[in-house]
C-alpha positions in Angstrom: 113.6 -224.2 176.6 109.9 -223.5 177.1 107.9 -220.8 175.4 108.4 -218.2 178.1 112.1 -218.6 178.2 112.2 -218.3 174.4 110.2 -215.1 174.5 112.4 -213.7 177.3 115.5 -214.6 175.4 114.1 -212.9 172.3 113.2 -209.8 174.2 116.6 -209.6 175.7 118.3 -210.1 172.3 116.1 -207.4 170.8 116.8 -205.1 173.7 120.5 -205.6 173.3 120.3 -204.9 169.6 118.2 -201.8 170.2 120.7 -200.5 172.8 123.5 -201.2 170.4 121.7 -199.3 167.7 121.0 -196.4 170.0 124.7 -196.3 171.2 125.8 -196.4 167.5 123.6 -193.6 166.6 124.6 -191.6 169.6 128.3 -192.1 168.8 127.7 -191.1 165.2 125.9 -187.9 166.4 128.6 -187.2 168.9 131.3 -187.6 166.2 129.4 -185.3 163.9 129.0 -182.7 166.7 132.8 -183.0 167.4 133.6 -182.5 163.7 131.2 -179.5 163.6 132.8 -177.9 166.6 136.2 -178.7 165.4 135.5 -177.0 162.0 133.9 -174.1 163.8 136.9 -173.7 166.1 139.3 -173.9 163.1 137.2 -171.3 161.3 137.2 -169.0 164.3 140.9 -169.4 164.8 141.5 -168.6 161.2 139.3 -165.6 161.4 141.1 -164.4 164.6 144.4 -164.9 162.8 143.2 -162.9 159.8 141.9 -160.2 162.1 145.2 -160.2 163.9 147.0 -159.8 160.7 144.7 -156.9 159.6 145.1 -155.2 163.0 148.9 -155.6 162.7 148.7 -154.2 159.2 146.7 -151.2 160.3 149.0 -150.6 163.2 152.0 -150.8 160.8 150.3 -148.3 158.4 149.6 -146.0 161.4 153.2 -146.1 162.5 154.4 -145.5 158.9 152.1 -142.5 158.6 153.2 -141.1 161.9 156.9 -141.6 160.9 156.3 -139.8 157.6 154.6 -137.0 159.4 157.4 -136.7 161.9 160.0 -136.7 159.1 158.1 -133.9 157.3 157.9 -131.9 160.6 161.6 -132.3 161.1 162.4 -131.4 157.5 160.3 -128.3 157.8 162.0 -127.4 161.1 165.4 -127.8 159.4 164.4 -125.6 156.5 163.0 -123.0 158.9 166.3 -123.1 160.9 168.2 -122.6 157.6 166.1 -119.6 156.7 166.5 -118.1 160.2 170.3 -118.6 159.9 170.4 -117.0 156.5 168.6 -113.9 157.7 170.5 -113.8 161.0 173.7 -113.9 159.0 172.6 -111.1 156.8 172.0 -108.9 159.9 175.4 -109.9 161.3 177.1 -108.8 158.1 175.3 -105.5 158.1 176.3 -104.8 161.7 179.9 -105.9 160.9 180.4 -103.2 158.2 183.3 -100.8 158.9 182.3 -97.4 160.2 182.4 -95.6 156.9 180.4 -98.2 155.0 178.0 -98.5 157.9 177.4 -94.7 158.0 176.9 -94.6 154.2 174.4 -97.4 154.4 172.4 -95.6 157.1 172.6 -92.4 155.1 171.2 -94.1 152.0 168.5 -95.8 154.0 167.5 -92.4 155.5 167.3 -90.8 152.0 165.3 -93.7 150.6 162.8 -93.5 153.4 162.6 -89.7 153.6 159.4 -88.1 152.4 160.0 -84.4 153.3 163.8 -84.1 153.8 163.1 -82.6 157.2 162.8 -85.7 159.4 164.7 -86.5 162.5 167.1 -89.5 162.3 166.8 -91.7 165.3 169.6 -94.3 166.0 170.4 -96.6 168.8 172.7 -95.2 171.5 175.9 -96.8 170.2 175.3 -95.7 166.5 174.3 -92.2 167.6 177.6 -91.7 169.4 179.7 -93.4 166.8 178.3 -92.3 163.4 175.3 -90.0 164.1 176.6 -86.7 162.7 178.3 -88.4 159.8 175.0 -90.2 158.8 173.0 -86.9 158.9 175.7 -85.0 156.9 175.9 -87.7 154.1 172.1 -88.1 154.0 171.6 -84.4 153.5 174.3 -84.3 150.8 172.5 -87.1 149.0 169.2 -85.3 149.3 170.7 -82.0 148.1 172.3 -83.7 145.1 169.0 -85.3 144.2 167.2 -81.9 144.5 169.6 -80.1 142.1 171.6 -82.5 140.0 171.7 -80.4 136.9 172.6 -77.2 138.7 175.4 -78.9 140.6 176.7 -80.5 137.4 176.9 -77.1 135.6 178.6 -75.5 138.6 181.0 -78.4 138.8 182.2 -77.6 135.2 184.0 -74.5 136.5 186.7 -77.0 137.6 189.2 -77.2 140.4 188.5 -76.4 144.0 186.4 -73.4 143.1 184.1 -75.6 141.0 183.7 -78.0 143.9 182.9 -75.2 146.3 180.5 -73.6 143.9 178.8 -77.0 143.2 178.3 -77.5 146.9 176.9 -74.0 147.4 174.5 -74.2 144.5 173.4 -77.7 145.5 172.9 -76.7 149.1 171.1 -73.5 148.3 168.7 -75.2 145.9 168.0 -77.8 148.5 167.2 -75.2 151.1 164.9 -73.4 148.7 163.0 -76.6 148.1 162.9 -77.4 151.8 164.9 -80.6 151.5 168.2 -81.8 152.9 167.3 -80.7 156.4 167.5 -84.0 158.2 168.6 -83.7 161.8 169.9 -86.1 164.4 167.3 -86.8 167.1 168.4 -86.4 170.7 166.6 -89.6 171.8 167.6 -93.1 170.9 165.8 -96.4 170.3 166.5 -100.0 171.3 167.4 -101.8 168.0 170.2 -103.8 166.7 171.0 -101.4 163.9 169.5 -99.2 161.2 167.4 -96.2 162.0 164.0 -94.6 162.4 162.8 -91.4 160.7 160.5 -89.1 162.6 158.4 -86.2 161.2 156.2 -84.9 164.0 154.1 -87.8 165.2 154.8 -89.9 162.1 157.7 -92.5 162.3 159.1 -94.7 159.7 160.8 -97.9 161.0 164.0 -98.7 159.1 165.6 -100.8 161.8 167.6 -103.7 160.3 165.5 -106.3 162.1 162.3 -104.8 160.8 163.6 -104.5 157.3 164.9 -108.0 157.3 161.6 -109.3 158.6 159.7 -107.6 155.8 162.2 -108.8 153.3 162.0 -112.3 154.6 158.2 -112.3 154.2 158.6 -111.1 150.6 161.5 -113.4 149.6 160.9 -116.5 151.8 159.6 -118.6 148.9 162.5 -117.5 146.6 165.1 -118.2 149.3 163.6 -121.5 150.1 163.6 -122.5 146.4 167.3 -121.6 146.2 168.3 -123.4 149.4 166.2 -126.6 148.9 165.8 -127.1 145.1 
């Protein structure tokens, strides 16, 4: 082998070695890049999984909160229904009283609400026909007795039928002198479940059962709820 061939062979050998080195370095770099992207992909996948778990947790918390809110709403609605039923039942019992008890209740209601003893008692059409005069008579008797309790008591000591008559006369006369016990039955009626209204000129006092129970409910709702749900 002459000198040129040796040089050529050396160049070829060096070139092959250089190519091999370049290929080795390239493969090492490629492997490093593959590992880098693999690690990045794994990290991103892990982060996505964690984000997914967090999102799922947040969704579960939202659902739990919504469920608790719905449960509270339903419980409140159930309590409200119980209160409604309790007061509806109270009104039913009032309206179911026998005629005598019912008339007495209306008479006492009128006396309690009366300011002058000269008001008109307004009832619904059914009650006016059924117990109207009876209510007015009892209410006036109660007002008269309240106006002259001592005079009636002294007259009653006479005894017997005469004492009773005298007591009534004295009581009634004293009530007339004081301008009380002059309630009258109004000619007109009102739409209401039960109870009455008192009218003195243009002034009216609403003693309808539904109105009284509504006011009572507002005053006693907390107490009733405590009894029912404690």
